[in-house]
C-alpha positions in Angstrom: -13.9 18.9 -31.1 -12.6 19.3 -27.6 -11.5 22.8 -26.6 -8.6 23.6 -24.3 -5.2 22.0 -23.9 -4.8 18.3 -23.2 -3.5 17.5 -19.7 -0.5 15.4 -20.4 0.5 15.0 -16.8 -0.3 11.5 -15.5 -1.3 10.7 -11.9 1.7 9.9 -9.7 2.2 6.2 -8.8 2.5 4.8 -5.4 3.7 1.3 -4.7 3.3 -0.4 -1.3 5.7 -3.1 -0.6 6.1 -5.6 2.2 7.6 -9.0 2.7 4.5 -10.9 1.9 1.2 -10.0 0.3 -1.3 -11.3 2.8 -2.0 -8.4 5.0 -0.1 -5.1 5.1 0.1 -4.4 1.3 -3.6 -5.2 0.5 -4.5 -2.9 3.5 -2.4 -0.2 2.1 -3.7 -0.6 -1.4 -7.4 -0.6 -0.3 -6.9 2.6 1.8 -4.7 4.1 -0.8 -7.4 3.6 -3.4 -10.1 4.9 -1.1 -8.3 8.1 0.0 -6.0 8.8 -2.8 -7.7 7.3 -6.0 -8.6 10.7 -7.2 -5.0 12.0 -7.3 -2.7 8.9 -7.6 -2.5 5.4 -8.9 -1.8 2.7 -6.2 -0.5 -0.7 -6.4 0.9 -3.3 -3.9 3.7 -5.8 -4.2 5.6 -8.2 -2.0 8.9 -9.8 -2.0 7.1 -13.2 -1.6 3.6 -14.0 -2.8 1.1 -15.1 -0.5 -2.7 -15.4 -0.5 -4.9 -12.8 1.3 -5.3 -13.8 4.9 -9.1 -14.1 5.9 -8.3 -11.9 8.9 -7.1 -9.2 6.5 -10.4 -9.5 4.5 -12.5 -9.3 7.6 -10.6 -6.2 9.0 -11.1 -4.3 5.7 -14.7 -5.3 5.4 -15.4 -4.2 9.0 -14.3 -0.7 7.8 -16.5 -0.8 4.7 -13.7 -1.7 2.1 -14.1 -4.1 -0.6 -11.3 -6.6 -1.1 -12.1 -7.8 -4.5 -9.7 -6.4 -7.0 -6.8 -6.1 -4.5 -4.2 -7.6 -6.7 -0.8 -7.6 -5.0 1.9 -9.0 -7.0 5.6 -10.0 -6.6 8.0 -7.1 -6.7 9.8 -6.8 -9.9 11.8 -4.3 -12.1 8.7 -3.3 -14.0 6.8 -2.2 -10.8 9.8 -0.4 -9.5 10.1 1.5 -12.9 6.4 2.3 -12.7 6.7 3.8 -9.1 7.3 7.4 -8.2 6.9 6.7 -4.4 7.8 3.2 -3.0 6.4 2.8 0.6 7.8 -0.2 2.4 5.7 -1.5 5.3 8.2 -3.4 7.4 9.5 -3.3 11.1 12.9 -4.1 9.8 13.5 -2.0 6.6 16.7 -4.2 5.9 14.6 -7.2 5.2 13.3 -5.5 2.0 16.3 -4.6 -0.2 15.3 -2.1 -2.9 17.7 -1.0 -5.6 19.1 2.6 -5.3 17.5 4.5 -7.9 16.7 8.1 -8.8 13.5 7.2 -10.4 11.4 6.8 -7.1 11.4 8.1 -3.5 11.5 5.4 -0.8 9.7 5.8 2.5 9.5 3.1 5.2 6.6 2.7 7.6 7.8 0.5 10.4 4.8 -1.8 10.7 5.4 -5.3 11.9 3.4 -8.3 10.3 0.2 -8.8 12.2 0.6 -12.5 11.6 3.8 -12.4 13.7 2.0 -10.6 16.4 -1.1 -13.0 16.5 -1.5 -15.4 19.3 -3.0 -18.0 17.0 -4.6 -18.5 13.7 -7.9 -17.1 15.1 -6.4 -14.0 16.6 -7.6 -11.0 14.6 -6.7 -8.1 17.0 -3.3 -7.6 15.5 -4.9 -7.3 12.0 -7.2 -4.6 13.3 -4.4 -2.7 14.9 -2.4 -3.0 11.8 -5.4 -1.9 9.6 -5.8 1.2 11.9 -2.1 2.1 11.7 -2.1 1.8 7.9 -5.4 3.7 7.7 -3.9 6.5 9.7 -0.7 6.7 7.7 -2.3 6.6 4.4 -4.7 9.4 5.5 -1.7 11.5 6.6 -0.2 10.8 3.1 -3.4 11.7 1.4 -3.7 15.0 3.3 -0.1 15.9 2.4 -0.6 15.2 -1.3 -3.8 16.9 -1.5 -2.3 20.0 0.1 0.3 20.1 -2.6 -2.4 20.0 -5.3 -4.0 23.3 -4.0 
């Protein structure tokens, strides 16, 4: 028989959202799981579904992250109901219309799509810059959340 009280509090839920699911959201999900996995649950979604860009995979692998298991999905009502914090990753936040709700907090990180910045299908530099910016922001978020748990 277990002793002590059961912890009935669940981990907070963070949902990363962008227009597509090929670069920014899988990067945010990967760093969220690495840097926040012990204190929150992380998922990613997009307004439109798209397959993982090979440049995204390469950028994450270069930083030692695994890409299998990144399961971005189309944004829907169930995901919004699941989320406590919704972080949009979009240079133009007006492109992602979220319903007004009291059930989650919304924050926008103005990060443009690396695909739009790329000079061609082989240009991976924007993906590396985007990866580094997302990593920096997720690290800041992780530091803030962990300070609140002290």
